C-alpha positions in Angstrom: 0.0 0.0 0.0 1.3 3.5 -0.9 0.4 6.7 0.8 0.9 10.2 -0.6 0.2 13.1 1.7 -0.3 16.8 1.2 2.5 19.1 2.5 3.0 22.8 2.3 6.1 24.3 0.5 7.9 26.6 2.9 11.2 27.1 1.1 12.9 26.5 -2.2 16.3 24.9 -2.2 18.9 24.1 -4.9 18.5 21.8 -7.8 14.7 21.4 -8.1 14.2 20.7 -4.4 12.1 22.3 -1.7 11.5 22.1 2.0 7.9 21.2 3.0 6.2 21.2 6.3 3.5 18.9 7.6 2.4 19.0 11.2 5.6 20.6 12.4 7.8 18.1 10.5 10.0 19.6 7.8 11.4 17.5 5.0 13.3 18.2 1.8 11.7 16.9 -1.3 12.2 16.8 -5.1 10.1 19.1 -7.3 11.4 17.4 -10.5 7.9 16.1 -11.4 5.9 19.3 -10.9 5.8 22.8 -12.5 4.7 26.2 -11.4 4.6 25.8 -7.6 5.1 28.6 -5.1 5.9 29.1 -1.5 2.7 28.3 0.4 1.4 25.8 -2.2 0.4 22.3 -1.1 1.8 19.4 -3.0 1.1 15.7 -2.8 4.3 14.0 -1.6 5.2 10.3 -2.0 8.7 8.9 -1.3 10.3 12.3 -1.3 8.8 13.5 -4.6 6.1 16.1 -5.1 3.7 14.4 -7.5 1.2 17.3 -8.1 0.0 20.6 -6.8 -3.1 20.4 -4.6 -5.8 23.0 -4.1 -5.5 24.6 -0.6 -9.1 23.7 0.4 -8.7 20.1 -0.6 -5.3 19.8 1.2 -6.8 21.2 4.4 -9.8 18.9 4.3 -7.5 15.9 3.7 -5.2 16.9 6.6 -8.2 17.4 8.9 -9.4 13.9 8.0 -5.9 12.5 8.8 -6.0 14.3 12.2 -9.4 12.9 13.0 -8.3 9.4 12.1 -5.2 9.8 14.4 -7.3 11.0 17.3 -9.8 8.1 17.1 -12.7 10.3 16.2 
């Protein structure tokens, strides 16, 4: 089973990479597979690669569902 999660871009780094944040965790990822992303955009991340840009409302709904699942709601 594979899981891709939404994460928010917080910083651009060198060589098509960026730093993303999800729930206080920061991770460096590759942007080689996506175009036209900006600081503050959400991307779907799987195995260290951004797969696509995600609408902010959709990302926030998804993250809220993940939080509810984690809390047992």
